[in-house]
N, C-alpha and C positions, 0 to 999 in steps of 0.2 A: 179425149179428142173432141173437138167441137163439130166435126162433120163426119159423114160416112167415109169419105175419101181419106180423111185423116186416120180413122180407125183401121181401114184396110192397109194404109201405108204403114201403120204401126205393126200390123200382123206381118207384113213383108219384111220389116226390119227384124222382127223376132225370128223370122225364118232364117235370115242370114246369120243372126247371132247364135241361134240354138240348133243349127242343122245337125249337130251330133247327137241329139237326144231322140229317145224312142217315142213312137206314137202310142198313146193310149187315149187320145181323143180324136174325133173326126170333126173337121170344120167344113161346112159347105157354105157357098155364097149364092144368094138369090138376087137377081136384079130388081125385083120388086117383092112385095109381100105376098104375091100370088102363090097359092099352094102348088100351082102347076109349074113353078120354076124348076130348072134342072140344075143339079149340083155341078159346079165347075171344076172340082178337084178334091182330092183327099190330101190333107196336110199331116205330116208327122208332128205330133205334139205331146207335151207333157202337161197334165193338169194337176195343180196342187189341190187335190180333192175334186170331186165332181162339180161342186158348186163354184169352183174357180176355173172352170174349163176355158173361159175366154182368154186367160193368160197362157193358153197352150203355146208351146214352142214348136215351131214348124220346120218342115224338111222337104222342100222340093216342089210341092204343089202338084205333082203328077200322080195319077193312080199307081198304086204299088205294083200292079201287074204289068205296067208299061216300062218299068225300069229295066235297064240292060246291064249285062255283066261286063261289058267292055273287054272281053277276052280273058278275064281273070278266071282261075279255076272255080267252077261253081260246085256247090255241095250236091252230092247225090242224095236228093230227097231228105232235107232236114226233117220233113214231116214223117219220113219213114223211120227215123231214129227214135220216135216215140210210138207207143201203141196206138193203133187206130181206135177211134171211138165209134161204137156201134149204136144203132137205134135203141137197143136194150140198155146200153150204158147211159144214153141221153135220158131215157125215162128214169133210170135210177138216180142220175144226177138231179133231175128236176125234183124228184121226190125228196132227196136229201136236202136240196137247197131250200125247198119250201118249209121243211120242218125245222124252223129256226130254234125251236125250244128243245130239240133233241140233244140233251146234254148227258144223259145217263149212258155210260159206256158199259158194254157187256164184257167185263174183264175178269181175270182170275181172282179168287179171294186173296186177301192180303195177309193171311196167316203164315205164309211161307215166303221167304225171300232168298232166291238163289245167289250164291257167291262164286261157286267154281264148279265146272263140269269136268269129269273124267269120262271120256267117251271112247269105247273100244268096239270095233266092228271086226267080225271074223266069219269064216265059213261062207264066203261069197259063192253062190251057186250060179253057174252060167247056163244052166239048162232050164231050171224053173224060176230063175231070176230072184232068188231070195238071199237073205243074209241074216246073221244073228248078231246081237249087240248087247252090251252092258253099259249102262250109264250110272255113274255115282255123282250125285249133285250135293255138294257141300252147301248147306243152307242155314238160315236163321229161322227158327220157329218163334213167331211173335205172339201167338195166342195158343192156349191149349186146344188140341183138336184130335179127333179120331179119324179124320179124313185129310188126304192130300190130293189136290186136283192138279193135273198136268195136262198140257195139250198133246193130243195124239191124233193121227190120221193114217188109216191103212196100216196100223201096227198091231201086232198081237203081243200083249203083255203076258208073261208067264210067271214071274215071281217079283216080289218087292219086299224090301225091309228098310227100316230106319234105325240107324245106330247113333246113340247119344251117349257120350262117354264110353263106358265099356259094355253098355247094354244094347241089345238088338231087339227090335219088335218086328215080328213078321206080319205081312199083310194077310187078310182073310178073304178078300174078294176084290174084283175089279168091276166097275160099272162104266159103260161107254155111252156117251151122249153124242150121237153122230152129228146132229145139227150144230151143236156147239163145238164139236171137234175136241172133246175133253174126256179124259179118263179119271174117274174117282177111285182112289186107292184107299180101302178101308182097313182099319186096324181094330183089334179087340179091345185094346186098352188105350187110354188117352195119352197122347204125346205131350209132354210138358213144354213150357217155354224153354228154349235153348238157343244159345248164341252159335253153337256148333252142332249141327245134325247132318248126318250123311244119309241121303236117300238113294238107295241102290235099286235099280229096275233092270230086269232082264227081259229082252223082247226079240221079236222077229219082224223083219221088214221086207219090203219089195223094192228091187231095182226096177223101177217102172219105166214106161216109155211115154210119159206124159209131160216131159220137160219141166218137171217140178219135183221138189224133194231130191232124193238120190235117184238118178235116172241114167238110162243107157241111151246112147245116140249112135246111129250106124253111119258108116262111110265106106267108100271104095278106096282102098289103100293105093298110093302111087308107087310104093316100094313094098317088098315082101315084109310083112309084119312079124313080130316075135311069135313063137310057136303057140304060146298060151292064149293069145288074143282070141276071144270067142268070135265065131263067124256063122253066118247063114248063107252059105255059098260065097258069092263074091262080096257080100256085105260083111264088114267087120264092126266091132263095137268098142267104144270107149265109154267111160263112166265119169259123171260129174254131178254137181249139185246146183240147185237154184232154189234159194230159201225165201227171198223177198217176194211177196210180203209175208205170208203166213204159212210157209211150207217147210220150215225146219221140223215141224211136228210130223211131217211125213217120213222123216229119216230117223228120228229118235224122240223119246218122250222128253218134253222140256217145258219151261215156262216161256211160251213163245209170244212175248210182247216186247216192244222196243225199249221200254223203260225198265225192264228187268234184266239189267246187264250183269255179266259175270265174266270170269276168265275161263279159258278152255285148254284142257290137255286132250290130245286126240291121237289115237293109234289105229291102224287098220292092217289087216292081213291080206296080202296080195300075192299073185304069182311072182316068183323071183325074177322073171325076165321082163316085168313091167315096172312102171314108175308110179309112185304115189306123190301127190302134192297136197299141201294145205296152206293155211294162212301164214304159218311160221316155218322157219327152216327145219329140216330133218334133224332130230336129236340123236336117233339111234335106229339102226336096221339090224334085226336079229333073225336067225332062221326059226321057223316053226315046224309045221309038218313038211313032208317031202315036197320040194319044189315051190315052197311058199316062204315068204318073209313077213315079219311084223315090222312095220315102219312107224316109229313114234316121232312126234313133232314137239318142238319147244312150246312152252306155255304162252298163250296169247295175251294181249292186253285185255282190259275190261272192255267188253263189247256186247252188242245185242245178238240174239240168236240168229237173226236173219243174215248176219255177216259172216258166220262160220261157213267154211267151204272146204271141199276136197275134190280131187280128181284122180282117176286111175286109168292108165292106158299105155300104149306103145309110143311114148313121147320122146321127142328130142328137142333141143333148144339152141338158141343163139343168145349171146350175152354181151352186155355193155355195162358201164359203171357211171355213176353220177360224177360230175366235175367237183361238186362240193363234197366235203368230208363231214360225216355225221358221227359224233363221238370218236373222232380221229380216223374214221374209215369211210371210204367210198362205198356207196350202196350198190350191190349187184342188181341189175335189172335184166330179166330174161323174158323172151317170148317162146312159149312152148307150143308145139304142134304135134300132130301124129306124124309118124315117120315119112319123110320125103317132102314136107312142106315148109320146113323151118326158114329157108331163105326168103320165102314170101313175107316173113315177119320183119325184114330189114327196115322198111319204111316206118313201121311202128316203133322199132327199137331206136331209130334215129331221134325220135321225138320224146319217148317216155323219160329218159334220164334228164333231158333238158326241162321238161315240164315239172318233174319232181323238184328240181333245183329252183325253178321259177316260183312255184307255189310255196316252197319253204321260205323263199325271200319275201314274197308279198304278204304272206300271212305272219311272217316273223316267228314261225314255229317250225322246227326241223321235222322232216318226214319221220313219223313215229316208229316205224318197223325196221328190222334189220335187212329186209329184202323186199323186192317188188317183182312179182311174177304176173305175166299176161299170158293167157292160154286161149287158143282157138278151139271152140266147141262146134262140132259138126251140125248138131241140131239144137237150136236155141230159140226160145220164144221171144226174147227181147233183142235189143241191139247189143247190150253188154250188161254186166252186173258187177258192182263195185266191192265185192268181197275184200275185206281188209288184207292186203298182201298177196291175194290171188284173184286177180280180176279175170272174169270169164267173158269171152266175146263170141258173138256170131262170127264165123270165119270171114265173111265179107266185110266186117267192121274192124278187123285187125290185120288181115293178110292182103298183100298187094303184089301182084306179079308184074314186074317191070316189062315183061314181054307181051302179056296178053290183057292186062287189066285196063279198063278205061281210065285215062289220066285224071278224070274228075274224082275218082275214088280216093285219090290222095288227100283231098280236102276232108272227106268223110272220115277216113281212118285217123288223121291227125286230130280232128275234133272229138271223136268218140274216145280216143285214148285220153285226151285232156279232160273230158267230162268225167270219166270214171276215176281218174287220178285226183280230181278235185274233191271227190267224195271221201278220199282217204282222210281229209281233214273235216270237211263240211258234210256230216252224215255219219262218219265212222268215229272220228275223235270226239265230235259233239253230235249227238243223235237227237232227232225229234222226240219229244215226250210221248206223242201218240200219232197215229196215222193221219189225223186231220192236219198235221203240219207237213205232210209229204210235199206239198207244193214248194215249201221253202228249200227242202233238200234238192229237189229236181230243178226248180227255177234258178237257184243260185248256181248249181253245178253247170247248168246250161249257159248262164251268163259268163261265169269265170272260165268255162271251157273255151268259149269263143274268144274271151279276153286273152287266154294263153296262146291260141292259134294266131290271133292278131299280133301278139308280141313276137312270135317266131316267124310269121309270114306277113308283114305289113303290106306287102305288095298285093296280097290277095283281097284286101279290103273286105274282110269277112262280115263286117257289120252291115254293109250294103246288101250283102247276100242274105244275111239273117232277116233284114227288113223285108226283102223281096220274097223269101221262102217261108221263114219261120213265123214272123209276126203277121204276115198276110194270112197264113193258115190259122193262127189263133184268132184273128179278127173274123175270119169267115165262120169259124165254129162259134165264136162268141156272138155272132150276129143272128143266130137262130134262137127261137123262143125257148127251146129246151136246153139251153146252155146252163152252166152252173157257176157259182163264184169260184175264185181261185182257192179260197179256204172253204172246205166242205166238212161238215160234221160227219164223223165216222163212229158208228156204234160198235161194230164187231168185224170179224174177219171177212164175213160175206160182203160187207160194204167196201173193204179196202181195195179190192181189185177193180172196182168201178171208177176209181179216181186216177188211174194211170193214163192220162190222155194229154192232148195238146193244150188244154187249159192249164194243167199242172205244170207242164214243161215250158210251153212257148209263151202263153200269156204270163205265166209266172216269171219267166226270164225277161219278158218285156217290162214288167213292173219293176224287177230288180234293176234292169238297165236304166230305166227312167230315173229311179232313185239314185243310182250311182252317178249319173250325169248331173243330176240336180245338186247333189252334195259335193260333187267333185270326186273323181275316182280315187285319188290319194286319201282324202278324208274318209270316203266310204270303206276302203280297205283297212284303214286304221281302226275303224269301228268294228269291222269283221274280225280283225286280229284280236282286239280286246274281248270280243264275244267268245272266240275260240279258246283263249287263255282262261277266261273266267269259268268256262263250263267243260274244260277238257276231261275226257273219259266219263262224262256224264250226259244228261239229257237236258234239253231246253225247249222253250216255247218261242214262237215268233216274237212275242212281246219282249223277250230278253234281247233279241237282236236289235229291235227298234230302240230299246233303251241304250244299248251300246253305241249305236249309230247316232242317237240323239246326243249322247255325251261327247262323242267325237266332233260333232258338227255344231252343237249349240242350237239345234232346231228340234221342233216337236215332230219327230218322225212318225210316232204312233198316230197322231192326228192326220198327218199327210197321207199315210198309207192305208189306214183302216178302210176307207171307202173302196179303194181299188181292189182289196183282197176279199172283202166281205159282201160285195154287191155283184149281182149278175149283170153281165153285159158291159158295154162301154158307151160313153155319151157322144152324141152328134150335136154340134152347135150350128144352127141355121141362122146365118146373118142375112137379113133382108134390107136392101138399100132402097131408100126413097128420097125424093128431093128434100135436102135439109135434115134428114134424120135417118137413123137405122133402127132396126129392131133385132134382138138376139133371142133365140129360143133354144133351150137345151132339152134333149130327150134321149131316150135309149135308141141306139141304132139297131134296127132289125132289117135283115135282108129282104123280108117281105114288104117292108114299108108300112105296115099296119099296126104299129105299136099302140097298145091300149094302156090306160092309166095303171091297171093292175100288173102290167108287164114291166113297168118302168120304175126301177129303183135308183136311177142315176140322178134324180133331181132332189 
């Protein structure tokens, strides 16, 4: 444009043309070049890389916190659906973000590769909260070794052996590294290279109250529970698992890394008047000691350890079925609760089968499992967890009482159900190669979760709500000096839990939404489908998705997206208008307004 008015008119035209797109740039306008000029508004925009921020696509020109919901159901705290970031976490993020050369991962040795787990739990004690277990891990030994190292935490190993062909080698000692959360199992003789080796470990664990691993949660029953349900006065207990990120090792010895996938057979001994659930349907229930049964489950697909799950309790359920047929059958979908609460699962149950069908259609991949269970857990550290086939939820994120619940919770329940079901494909079927790709799991599930809710409830206009709640929260966090990039290097398990925050979920979603709108949603989903098909039952890196999207769109997605996920913060473009000319300056946006050159990676 030849004049400042022409440029601003061009920006206004872009606003009308691209109002559907996400903001990852901020544009401010100054009436002169004076540093004292006041910004006139925040525009929704998409920048094709930081250096091209001037072509930002705009959305409304009003500050995000001035937008109104116009009477539509508003989400109950989009920000509450992701973990809160603490000052400690900010410090850790800053440390990780600055250490750009940190590429050495502290991972298990590569001399053993797990293929299949047979996990059996028994002797659950409801007074001292312990249990006994045996796990046999069918593995490949790729290098001769006298040691096998597995992840363990708060477990007591009592015996181990390795069977190769018809020969068994007994362990001689166990050494525990508390910091690394690993146990080294030592053998007197060297284990040879073998394509089939069975590692059997006997152990004792704790049914803890830390909401991680295999844990107990207490509740006050609304109806008289089964006689065997343990209680402490008016408080009763149910049992469930939470393994993401690195807490499968709290429940059983395992190779607890996301790219060490395997299949699982699981059985558990429970009181005969209680119910056991796991990822797969029940295969068999048989009596054991007096008043107890052993419940066995069908073999799972290949999956990461953090996706294994089970629950035990005084459960009841409501059931519906998908409209679509999968391998000739409709898939049963159930919402499980403790006794007396199942009817509060009706709203979730109205959505879950439709969402499964919707995702099967847009991904062009059928839902991979024979059933889908949703279960309400009374004490839960997150909003929900996407365990394959057995999704666990905080009660407030899956139950809705038509008589007493705030109507706005309908939005939250519908979204959280959609988010976790999205992971059944994106995260479970195809899993990140390592935890530094976590943002892609969560950012995509956040985007496609809202996409599903928008499909089912277009009158809710959820994207306006997301901009107002979710993206604003991400901007606010990203506007502090101690923020971190979307993609954060992760060295070990201690770093993993520091990256579950609004940057991973909400800024990640904003970046995905920006890209989907830039490519066109149909083209974007075609690329996603190709990515899922190419890497099904395996692991992949972010670059593999960019390649699939680039192939579908004919655009260099890697070049477009790399700055957005690898750099801290987001840019602000300051447009200063003077007679006959304009000046444009780009810098990182900081809420304090005192950005220094060393803070600014956006130019």
